[in-house]
PDB file of N, CA, C and O in Angstrom:
ATOM      1  N   MET A   1      -0.625 -35.041  18.452  1.00  0.00           N
ATOM      2  CA  MET A   1      -0.219 -34.272  18.984  1.00  0.00           C
ATOM      3  C   MET A   1       0.841 -33.552  18.526  1.00  0.00           C
ATOM      4  O   MET A   1       1.163 -32.541  19.150  1.00  0.00           O
ATOM      5  N   VAL A   2       1.576 -33.949  17.343  1.00  0.00           N
ATOM      6  CA  VAL A   2       2.526 -33.580  16.432  1.00  0.00           C
ATOM      7  C   VAL A   2       2.168 -32.003  16.164  1.00  0.00           C
ATOM      8  O   VAL A   2       2.298 -30.831  16.515  1.00  0.00           O
ATOM      9  N   ARG A   3       1.333 -33.422  14.796  1.00  0.00           N
ATOM     10  CA  ARG A   3       0.152 -33.379  13.558  1.00  0.00           C
ATOM     11  C   ARG A   3      -0.826 -31.620  14.179  1.00  0.00           C
ATOM     12  O   ARG A   3      -0.648 -30.512  13.675  1.00  0.00           O
ATOM     13  N   THR A   4      -1.410 -31.823  14.893  1.00  0.00           N
ATOM     14  CA  THR A   4      -1.433 -30.114  16.055  1.00  0.00           C
ATOM     15  C   THR A   4      -1.131 -29.187  16.020  1.00  0.00           C
ATOM     16  O   THR A   4      -1.602 -28.192  15.470  1.00  0.00           O
ATOM     17  N   SER A   5      -0.249 -29.354  16.629  1.00  0.00           N
ATOM     18  CA  SER A   5       1.500 -28.406  17.103  1.00  0.00           C
ATOM     19  C   SER A   5       2.006 -27.928  16.106  1.00  0.00           C
ATOM     20  O   SER A   5       2.344 -26.755  16.266  1.00  0.00           O
ATOM     21  N   ILE A   6       2.225 -28.387  15.026  1.00  0.00           N
ATOM     22  CA  ILE A   6       2.600 -28.466  13.597  1.00  0.00           C
ATOM     23  C   ILE A   6       1.131 -27.108  12.999  1.00  0.00           C
ATOM     24  O   ILE A   6       1.238 -25.887  12.881  1.00  0.00           O
ATOM     25  N   ALA A   7      -0.200 -28.092  12.728  1.00  0.00           N
ATOM     26  CA  ALA A   7      -0.374 -27.166  12.018  1.00  0.00           C
ATOM     27  C   ALA A   7      -1.346 -25.491  12.947  1.00  0.00           C
ATOM     28  O   ALA A   7      -1.727 -24.437  12.438  1.00  0.00           O
ATOM     29  N   ALA A   8      -1.437 -26.083  14.670  1.00  0.00           N
ATOM     30  CA  ALA A   8      -0.899 -24.149  14.824  1.00  0.00           C
ATOM     31  C   ALA A   8      -0.100 -23.346  14.656  1.00  0.00           C
ATOM     32  O   ALA A   8      -0.427 -22.258  14.183  1.00  0.00           O
ATOM     33  N   ALA A   9       1.108 -23.610  14.967  1.00  0.00           N
ATOM     34  CA  ALA A   9       2.146 -23.033  13.846  1.00  0.00           C
ATOM     35  C   ALA A   9       1.840 -22.216  12.847  1.00  0.00           C
ATOM     36  O   ALA A   9       1.679 -21.001  12.732  1.00  0.00           O
ATOM     37  N   ILE A  10       1.789 -23.267  12.051  1.00  0.00           N
ATOM     38  CA  ILE A  10       1.386 -22.978  10.267  1.00  0.00           C
ATOM     39  C   ILE A  10       0.379 -21.836   9.819  1.00  0.00           C
ATOM     40  O   ILE A  10       0.415 -21.348   8.689  1.00  0.00           O
ATOM     41  N   ALA A  11      -0.671 -21.389  10.964  1.00  0.00           N
ATOM     42  CA  ALA A  11      -1.890 -21.163  11.772  1.00  0.00           C
ATOM     43  C   ALA A  11      -1.596 -19.766  11.660  1.00  0.00           C
ATOM     44  O   ALA A  11      -2.028 -18.954  10.842  1.00  0.00           O
ATOM     45  N   CYS A  12      -0.556 -19.563  12.889  1.00  0.00           N
ATOM     46  CA  CYS A  12       0.805 -18.296  13.547  1.00  0.00           C
ATOM     47  C   CYS A  12       1.004 -18.020  12.518  1.00  0.00           C
ATOM     48  O   CYS A  12       0.297 -17.264  11.851  1.00  0.00           O
ATOM     49  N   MET A  13       2.291 -18.718  12.047  1.00  0.00           N
ATOM     50  CA  MET A  13       2.536 -17.302  10.767  1.00  0.00           C
ATOM     51  C   MET A  13       2.327 -17.270   9.677  1.00  0.00           C
ATOM     52  O   MET A  13       3.240 -17.024   8.890  1.00  0.00           O
ATOM     53  N   THR A  14       0.575 -17.598   9.095  1.00  0.00           N
ATOM     54  CA  THR A  14      -0.012 -17.013   8.638  1.00  0.00           C
ATOM     55  C   THR A  14      -0.628 -16.123   8.574  1.00  0.00           C
ATOM     56  O   THR A  14      -0.763 -15.285   7.682  1.00  0.00           O
ATOM     57  N   LEU A  15      -1.246 -16.284   9.951  1.00  0.00           N
ATOM     58  CA  LEU A  15      -1.382 -14.950  10.533  1.00  0.00           C
ATOM     59  C   LEU A  15      -1.013 -13.299  10.999  1.00  0.00           C
ATOM     60  O   LEU A  15      -1.477 -12.175  11.189  1.00  0.00           O
ATOM     61  N   SER A  16       0.249 -14.181  11.010  1.00  0.00           N
ATOM     62  CA  SER A  16       1.328 -12.626  11.154  1.00  0.00           C
ATOM     63  C   SER A  16       2.449 -12.302   9.544  1.00  0.00           C
ATOM     64  O   SER A  16       3.117 -11.303   9.277  1.00  0.00           O
ATOM     65  N   ALA A  17       2.232 -13.806   8.614  1.00  0.00           N
ATOM     66  CA  ALA A  17       2.150 -13.073   7.304  1.00  0.00           C
ATOM     67  C   ALA A  17       1.197 -11.462   6.783  1.00  0.00           C
ATOM     68  O   ALA A  17       1.690 -10.517   6.167  1.00  0.00           O
ATOM     69  N   GLY A  18       0.275 -11.546   7.095  1.00  0.00           N
ATOM     70  CA  GLY A  18      -1.170 -11.455   6.795  1.00  0.00           C
ATOM     71  C   GLY A  18      -0.870  -9.813   7.210  1.00  0.00           C
ATOM     72  O   GLY A  18      -0.642  -8.913   6.401  1.00  0.00           O
ATOM     73  N   ALA A  19      -0.945  -9.672   8.881  1.00  0.00           N
ATOM     74  CA  ALA A  19      -0.549  -8.661   9.271  1.00  0.00           C
ATOM     75  C   ALA A  19       0.627  -7.144   8.743  1.00  0.00           C
ATOM     76  O   ALA A  19       0.443  -5.956   8.476  1.00  0.00           O
ATOM     77  N   ALA A  20       2.037  -8.244   8.826  1.00  0.00           N
ATOM     78  CA  ALA A  20       2.809  -7.930   8.452  1.00  0.00           C
ATOM     79  C   ALA A  20       2.910  -7.093   6.796  1.00  0.00           C
ATOM     80  O   ALA A  20       3.565  -6.057   6.683  1.00  0.00           O
ATOM     81  N   THR A  21       1.926  -7.923   5.213  1.00  0.00           N
ATOM     82  CA  THR A  21       1.600  -7.532   5.194  1.00  0.00           C
ATOM     83  C   THR A  21       0.797  -5.909   5.062  1.00  0.00           C
ATOM     84  O   THR A  21       1.183  -4.825   4.623  1.00  0.00           O
ATOM     85  N   ALA A  22      -0.549  -6.410   5.709  1.00  0.00           N
ATOM     86  CA  ALA A  22      -1.733  -5.003   6.150  1.00  0.00           C
ATOM     87  C   ALA A  22      -1.031  -3.604   6.356  1.00  0.00           C
ATOM     88  O   ALA A  22      -1.099  -2.407   6.077  1.00  0.00           O
ATOM     89  N   SER A  23      -0.329  -4.538   7.015  1.00  0.00           N
ATOM     90  CA  SER A  23       0.996  -3.167   8.067  1.00  0.00           C
ATOM     91  C   SER A  23       1.762  -1.971   6.298  1.00  0.00           C
ATOM     92  O   SER A  23       1.568  -0.847   5.835  1.00  0.00           O
ATOM     93  N   ALA A  24       2.895  -3.601   5.855  1.00  0.00           N
ATOM     94  CA  ALA A  24       2.986  -2.356   4.858  1.00  0.00           C
ATOM     95  C   ALA A  24       2.258  -2.112   3.467  1.00  0.00           C
ATOM     96  O   ALA A  24       3.033  -1.800   2.563  1.00  0.00           O
ATOM     97  N   GLN A  25       0.683  -2.210   3.066  1.00  0.00           N
ATOM     98  CA  GLN A  25       0.595  -2.047   2.677  1.00  0.00           C
ATOM     99  C   GLN A  25      -0.927  -0.474   3.050  1.00  0.00           C
ATOM    100  O   GLN A  25      -1.815   0.004   2.344  1.00  0.00           O
ATOM    101  N   GLU A  26      -0.503  -0.241   4.360  1.00  0.00           N
ATOM    102  CA  GLU A  26      -0.585   0.610   5.305  1.00  0.00           C
ATOM    103  C   GLU A  26       0.003   2.100   4.362  1.00  0.00           C
ATOM    104  O   GLU A  26      -0.412   3.093   3.765  1.00  0.00           O
ATOM    105  N   ALA A  27       1.326   1.336   4.779  1.00  0.00           N
ATOM    106  CA  ALA A  27       2.247   2.008   4.980  1.00  0.00           C
ATOM    107  C   ALA A  27       2.993   2.597   3.495  1.00  0.00           C
ATOM    108  O   ALA A  27       4.075   3.098   3.189  1.00  0.00           O
ATOM    109  N   ARG A  28       2.188   2.351   3.053  1.00  0.00           N
ATOM    110  CA  ARG A  28       2.622   2.542   1.340  1.00  0.00           C
ATOM    111  C   ARG A  28       2.255   2.880   0.810  1.00  0.00           C
ATOM    112  O   ARG A  28       2.587   3.176  -0.338  1.00  0.00           O
ATOM    113  N   GLU A  29       0.877   3.105   1.647  1.00  0.00           N
ATOM    114  CA  GLU A  29      -0.370   4.438   1.469  1.00  0.00           C
ATOM    115  C   GLU A  29      -0.673   5.206   2.175  1.00  0.00           C
ATOM    116  O   GLU A  29      -1.717   5.852   2.083  1.00  0.00           O
ATOM    117  N   ALA A  30       0.163   5.320   3.047  1.00  0.00           N
ATOM    118  CA  ALA A  30       0.326   7.013   3.752  1.00  0.00           C
ATOM    119  C   ALA A  30       1.967   7.672   3.381  1.00  0.00           C
ATOM    120  O   ALA A  30       2.429   8.728   3.814  1.00  0.00           O
ATOM    121  N   GLN A  31       2.606   6.735   2.497  1.00  0.00           N
ATOM    122  CA  GLN A  31       4.119   6.947   1.828  1.00  0.00           C
ATOM    123  C   GLN A  31       3.086   7.673   0.858  1.00  0.00           C
ATOM    124  O   GLN A  31       2.963   8.867   1.132  1.00  0.00           O
ATOM    125  N   LEU A  32       2.444   7.302  -0.033  1.00  0.00           N
ATOM    126  CA  LEU A  32       2.041   8.060  -1.188  1.00  0.00           C
ATOM    127  C   LEU A  32       1.500   8.997  -0.532  1.00  0.00           C
ATOM    128  O   LEU A  32       2.180  10.014  -0.671  1.00  0.00           O
ATOM    129  N   ILE A  33       0.133   9.259   0.466  1.00  0.00           N
ATOM    130  CA  ILE A  33      -0.463  10.287   0.748  1.00  0.00           C
ATOM    131  C   ILE A  33       0.519  11.976   1.135  1.00  0.00           C
ATOM    132  O   ILE A  33       0.177  13.158   1.162  1.00  0.00           O
ATOM    133  N   GLY A  34       1.672  11.327   1.348  1.00  0.00           N
ATOM    134  CA  GLY A  34       2.584  12.436   1.551  1.00  0.00           C
ATOM    135  C   GLY A  34       3.207  13.056   0.707  1.00  0.00           C
ATOM    136  O   GLY A  34       3.191  14.276   0.541  1.00  0.00           O
ATOM    137  N   PHE A  35       4.130  11.821  -0.218  1.00  0.00           N
ATOM    138  CA  PHE A  35       3.973  12.011  -1.451  1.00  0.00           C
ATOM    139  C   PHE A  35       2.979  13.513  -2.549  1.00  0.00           C
ATOM    140  O   PHE A  35       3.243  14.525  -3.199  1.00  0.00           O
ATOM    141  N   HIS A  36       1.591  12.538  -2.033  1.00  0.00           N
ATOM    142  CA  HIS A  36       0.873  13.653  -3.227  1.00  0.00           C
ATOM    143  C   HIS A  36       0.666  15.222  -2.693  1.00  0.00           C
ATOM    144  O   HIS A  36       0.441  16.237  -3.353  1.00  0.00           O
ATOM    145  N   GLN A  37       0.846  15.021  -1.059  1.00  0.00           N
ATOM    146  CA  GLN A  37       0.378  16.607  -0.445  1.00  0.00           C
ATOM    147  C   GLN A  37       1.457  17.491  -1.324  1.00  0.00           C
ATOM    148  O   GLN A  37       1.390  18.408  -2.142  1.00  0.00           O
ATOM    149  N   LEU A  38       2.647  16.584  -0.604  1.00  0.00           N
ATOM    150  CA  LEU A  38       3.164  17.262  -0.808  1.00  0.00           C
ATOM    151  C   LEU A  38       3.863  18.165  -2.573  1.00  0.00           C
ATOM    152  O   LEU A  38       4.582  19.155  -2.704  1.00  0.00           O
ATOM    153  N   CYS A  39       3.194  17.198  -3.677  1.00  0.00           N
ATOM    154  CA  CYS A  39       3.233  17.226  -5.200  1.00  0.00           C
ATOM    155  C   CYS A  39       2.690  18.880  -5.653  1.00  0.00           C
ATOM    156  O   CYS A  39       3.191  19.855  -6.213  1.00  0.00           O
ATOM    157  N   GLU A  40       1.068  18.432  -4.898  1.00  0.00           N
ATOM    158  CA  GLU A  40       0.283  19.520  -4.443  1.00  0.00           C
ATOM    159  C   GLU A  40       1.197  20.173  -4.256  1.00  0.00           C
ATOM    160  O   GLU A  40       2.019  20.009  -5.158  1.00  0.00           O
ATOM    161  N   ARG A  41       1.559  20.973  -3.411  1.00  0.00           N
ATOM    162  CA  ARG A  41       2.777  22.316  -3.037  1.00  0.00           C
ATOM    163  C   ARG A  41       3.556  22.695  -3.601  1.00  0.00           C
ATOM    164  O   ARG A  41       3.978  23.827  -3.365  1.00  0.00           O
ATOM    165  N   GLY A  42       4.030  22.003  -4.486  1.00  0.00           N
ATOM    166  CA  GLY A  42       5.143  22.399  -5.600  1.00  0.00           C
ATOM    167  C   GLY A  42       6.075  21.265  -5.772  1.00  0.00           C
ATOM    168  O   GLY A  42       6.805  21.286  -6.763  1.00  0.00           O
ATOM    169  N   ASP A  43       6.144  20.374  -5.024  1.00  0.00           N
ATOM    170  CA  ASP A  43       7.448  19.779  -5.135  1.00  0.00           C
ATOM    171  C   ASP A  43       7.506  19.022  -6.220  1.00  0.00           C
ATOM    172  O   ASP A  43       6.683  18.149  -6.497  1.00  0.00           O
ATOM    173  N   LYS A  44       8.565  19.349  -6.936  1.00  0.00           N
ATOM    174  CA  LYS A  44       8.693  18.452  -8.257  1.00  0.00           C
ATOM    175  C   LYS A  44       9.312  17.300  -8.216  1.00  0.00           C
ATOM    176  O   LYS A  44       9.397  16.748  -9.313  1.00  0.00           O
ATOM    177  N   PRO A  45       9.757  16.768  -7.358  1.00  0.00           N
ATOM    178  CA  PRO A  45      10.416  15.420  -6.791  1.00  0.00           C
ATOM    179  C   PRO A  45       9.701  14.277  -5.774  1.00  0.00           C
ATOM    180  O   PRO A  45      10.032  13.093  -5.731  1.00  0.00           O
ATOM    181  N   ALA A  46       8.792  14.822  -5.083  1.00  0.00           N
ATOM    182  CA  ALA A  46       7.522  14.249  -4.904  1.00  0.00           C
ATOM    183  C   ALA A  46       6.683  14.145  -5.907  1.00  0.00           C
ATOM    184  O   ALA A  46       6.699  12.950  -6.205  1.00  0.00           O
ATOM    185  N   CYS A  47       6.161  14.546  -6.409  1.00  0.00           N
ATOM    186  CA  CYS A  47       5.328  14.347  -8.304  1.00  0.00           C
ATOM    187  C   CYS A  47       6.171  12.928  -8.658  1.00  0.00           C
ATOM    188  O   CYS A  47       5.568  11.854  -8.662  1.00  0.00           O
ATOM    189  N   VAL A  48       7.108  12.981  -8.851  1.00  0.00           N
ATOM    190  CA  VAL A  48       7.653  12.647  -9.999  1.00  0.00           C
ATOM    191  C   VAL A  48       7.685  10.735  -8.798  1.00  0.00           C
ATOM    192  O   VAL A  48       7.319   9.599  -9.102  1.00  0.00           O
ATOM    193  N   LYS A  49       8.246  11.256  -7.618  1.00  0.00           N
ATOM    194  CA  LYS A  49       8.092   9.974  -6.963  1.00  0.00           C
ATOM    195  C   LYS A  49       6.362   9.395  -6.404  1.00  0.00           C
ATOM    196  O   LYS A  49       6.281   8.259  -5.937  1.00  0.00           O
ATOM    197  N   PHE A  50       5.726   9.832  -6.456  1.00  0.00           N
ATOM    198  CA  PHE A  50       4.414   9.927  -5.883  1.00  0.00           C
ATOM    199  C   PHE A  50       4.099   9.142  -7.312  1.00  0.00           C
ATOM    200  O   PHE A  50       3.296   8.263  -6.997  1.00  0.00           O
ATOM    201  N   GLY A  51       4.409   9.033  -9.015  1.00  0.00           N
ATOM    202  CA  GLY A  51       3.819   8.403 -10.090  1.00  0.00           C
ATOM    203  C   GLY A  51       4.609   7.460  -9.859  1.00  0.00           C
ATOM    204  O   GLY A  51       4.148   6.347  -9.605  1.00  0.00           O
ATOM    205  N   MET A  52       5.855   7.662  -9.889  1.00  0.00           N
ATOM    206  CA  MET A  52       6.279   5.450  -9.926  1.00  0.00           C
ATOM    207  C   MET A  52       5.714   5.108  -8.395  1.00  0.00           C
ATOM    208  O   MET A  52       5.021   6.126  -8.405  1.00  0.00           O
ATOM    209  N   MET A  53       5.535   4.752  -7.585  1.00  0.00           N
ATOM    210  CA  MET A  53       4.969   5.256  -6.403  1.00  0.00           C
ATOM    211  C   MET A  53       3.297   4.345  -6.942  1.00  0.00           C
ATOM    212  O   MET A  53       2.504   3.526  -6.478  1.00  0.00           O
ATOM    213  N   LEU A  54       3.466   5.012  -7.956  1.00  0.00           N
ATOM    214  CA  LEU A  54       1.480   4.935  -8.936  1.00  0.00           C
ATOM    215  C   LEU A  54       1.743   3.385  -9.386  1.00  0.00           C
ATOM    216  O   LEU A  54       1.209   2.338  -9.019  1.00  0.00           O
ATOM    217  N   GLN A  55       3.059   3.736 -10.583  1.00  0.00           N
ATOM    218  CA  GLN A  55       2.748   2.606 -11.600  1.00  0.00           C
ATOM    219  C   GLN A  55       3.975   0.955 -11.031  1.00  0.00           C
ATOM    220  O   GLN A  55       4.261  -0.104 -11.590  1.00  0.00           O
ATOM    221  N   GLN A  56       4.351   1.591  -9.682  1.00  0.00           N
ATOM    222  CA  GLN A  56       5.326   0.136  -9.424  1.00  0.00           C
ATOM    223  C   GLN A  56       3.664  -0.572  -8.858  1.00  0.00           C
ATOM    224  O   GLN A  56       3.354  -1.596  -9.466  1.00  0.00           O
ATOM    225  N   ASN A  57       2.779  -0.152  -7.920  1.00  0.00           N
ATOM    226  CA  ASN A  57       1.266  -0.907  -7.539  1.00  0.00           C
ATOM    227  C   ASN A  57       0.329  -1.061  -8.393  1.00  0.00           C
ATOM    228  O   ASN A  57      -0.803  -1.406  -8.056  1.00  0.00           O
ATOM    229  N   ARG A  58       0.582  -0.889  -9.281  1.00  0.00           N
ATOM    230  CA  ARG A  58      -0.722  -1.381  -9.609  1.00  0.00           C
ATOM    231  C   ARG A  58      -1.781  -1.839  -9.658  1.00  0.00           C
ATOM    232  O   ARG A  58      -2.841  -1.373 -10.076  1.00  0.00           O
ATOM    233  N   ASP A  59      -1.415  -3.206  -9.034  1.00  0.00           N
ATOM    234  CA  ASP A  59      -2.421  -3.837  -8.334  1.00  0.00           C
ATOM    235  C   ASP A  59      -3.559  -3.600  -7.234  1.00  0.00           C
ATOM    236  O   ASP A  59      -4.537  -4.277  -6.918  1.00  0.00           O
ATOM    237  N   ARG A  60      -2.930  -2.068  -6.655  1.00  0.00           N
ATOM    238  CA  ARG A  60      -3.445  -1.506  -5.301  1.00  0.00           C
ATOM    239  C   ARG A  60      -4.519  -0.300  -6.351  1.00  0.00           C
ATOM    240  O   ARG A  60      -5.543   0.121  -5.812  1.00  0.00           O
ATOM    241  N   HIS A  61      -4.290   0.023  -7.356  1.00  0.00           N
ATOM    242  CA  HIS A  61      -5.129   0.851  -8.401  1.00  0.00           C
ATOM    243  C   HIS A  61      -6.888   0.974  -7.784  1.00  0.00           C
ATOM    244  O   HIS A  61      -7.563   1.979  -7.558  1.00  0.00           O
ATOM    245  N   ASP A  62      -7.208  -0.422  -7.657  1.00  0.00           N
ATOM    246  CA  ASP A  62      -8.920  -0.077  -7.815  1.00  0.00           C
ATOM    247  C   ASP A  62      -9.398   0.501  -6.425  1.00  0.00           C
ATOM    248  O   ASP A  62     -10.407   1.200  -6.327  1.00  0.00           O
ATOM    249  N   ASP A  63      -8.419   0.079  -5.128  1.00  0.00           N
ATOM    250  CA  ASP A  63      -8.275  -0.178  -3.196  1.00  0.00           C
ATOM    251  C   ASP A  63      -8.581   2.074  -3.548  1.00  0.00           C
ATOM    252  O   ASP A  63      -9.413   2.822  -3.033  1.00  0.00           O
ATOM    253  N   TRP A  64      -7.450   2.384  -4.615  1.00  0.00           N
ATOM    254  CA  TRP A  64      -6.688   3.345  -4.377  1.00  0.00           C
ATOM    255  C   TRP A  64      -7.671   4.183  -4.706  1.00  0.00           C
ATOM    256  O   TRP A  64      -8.190   4.831  -3.798  1.00  0.00           O
ATOM    257  N   ARG A  65      -8.260   4.391  -6.442  1.00  0.00           N
ATOM    258  CA  ARG A  65      -9.632   4.785  -6.559  1.00  0.00           C
ATOM    259  C   ARG A  65     -10.238   4.646  -5.673  1.00  0.00           C
ATOM    260  O   ARG A  65     -10.334   5.830  -5.348  1.00  0.00           O
ATOM    261  N   ARG A  66     -10.764   4.133  -4.964  1.00  0.00           N
ATOM    262  CA  ARG A  66     -11.564   4.175  -3.758  1.00  0.00           C
ATOM    263  C   ARG A  66     -12.032   4.993  -3.142  1.00  0.00           C
ATOM    264  O   ARG A  66     -13.080   5.627  -3.267  1.00  0.00           O
ATOM    265  N   SER A  67     -10.846   5.017  -2.070  1.00  0.00           N
ATOM    266  CA  SER A  67     -10.365   4.742  -1.110  1.00  0.00           C
ATOM    267  C   SER A  67      -9.420   6.918  -1.116  1.00  0.00           C
ATOM    268  O   SER A  67      -9.430   7.573  -0.075  1.00  0.00           O
ATOM    269  N   HIS A  68      -8.820   7.471  -2.387  1.00  0.00           N
ATOM    270  CA  HIS A  68      -8.606   8.494  -2.449  1.00  0.00           C
ATOM    271  C   HIS A  68      -8.429   8.423  -4.158  1.00  0.00           C
ATOM    272  O   HIS A  68      -7.606   7.753  -4.781  1.00  0.00           O
ATOM    273  N   PRO A  69      -9.393   9.266  -4.657  1.00  0.00           N
ATOM    274  CA  PRO A  69      -9.808   9.237  -6.104  1.00  0.00           C
ATOM    275  C   PRO A  69      -9.336  10.703  -6.296  1.00  0.00           C
ATOM    276  O   PRO A  69      -9.973  11.187  -7.232  1.00  0.00           O
ATOM    277  N   GLU A  70      -8.317  11.740  -5.677  1.00  0.00           N
ATOM    278  CA  GLU A  70      -7.586  12.769  -5.962  1.00  0.00           C
ATOM    279  C   GLU A  70      -6.293  12.532  -6.175  1.00  0.00           C
ATOM    280  O   GLU A  70      -5.326  13.289  -6.092  1.00  0.00           O
ATOM    281  N   PHE A  71      -6.412  10.826  -6.603  1.00  0.00           N
ATOM    282  CA  PHE A  71      -4.961  10.745  -6.968  1.00  0.00           C
ATOM    283  C   PHE A  71      -4.739  10.750  -8.496  1.00  0.00           C
ATOM    284  O   PHE A  71      -3.822  11.109  -9.233  1.00  0.00           O
ATOM    285  N   PHE A  72      -6.002  10.184  -8.670  1.00  0.00           N
ATOM    286  CA  PHE A  72      -6.528   9.823 -10.433  1.00  0.00           C
ATOM    287  C   PHE A  72      -6.714  10.927 -10.938  1.00  0.00           C
ATOM    288  O   PHE A  72      -7.586  11.038 -11.800  1.00  0.00           O
ATOM    289  N   PHE A  73      -5.824  12.208 -10.474  1.00  0.00           N
ATOM    290  CA  PHE A  73      -6.510  13.185 -11.387  1.00  0.00           C
ATOM    291  C   PHE A  73      -6.165  13.392 -12.349  1.00  0.00           C
ATOM    292  O   PHE A  73      -7.220  13.627 -12.939  1.00  0.00           O
ATOM    293  N   PHE A  74      -5.116  13.536 -13.296  1.00  0.00           N
ATOM    294  CA  PHE A  74      -4.944  13.110 -14.671  1.00  0.00           C
ATOM    295  C   PHE A  74      -5.697  11.945 -15.646  1.00  0.00           C
ATOM    296  O   PHE A  74      -5.591  11.839 -16.868  1.00  0.00           O
ATOM    297  N   GLU A  75      -6.380  11.221 -14.848  1.00  0.00           N
ATOM    298  CA  GLU A  75      -7.825  10.419 -15.968  1.00  0.00           C
ATOM    299  C   GLU A  75      -9.203  11.170 -15.053  1.00  0.00           C
ATOM    300  O   GLU A  75      -9.533  10.652 -13.986  1.00  0.00           O
ATOM    301  N   ARG A  76      -9.777  12.131 -15.459  1.00  0.00           N
ATOM    302  CA  ARG A  76     -10.323  13.409 -14.880  1.00  0.00           C
ATOM    303  C   ARG A  76     -10.562  13.819 -16.830  1.00  0.00           C
ATOM    304  O   ARG A  76     -11.048  14.895 -17.179  1.00  0.00           O
TER     305      ARG A  76
END
């Protein structure tokens, strides 16, 4: 009985952590989109922040290349 409760608690924590990570990634992507839009309108600080976010999140590049190819205009 105790083992079952512990296993259930661990499963809940794992699922919660996954949901938190997913929402953090979505928030990061939303912020990246905002910086990209501001950059296209000529906001130089937004361009710098956009570039910094791209650099800091290199592990997400493949996903972002598929979903937002306009982020990687400099590679064309």
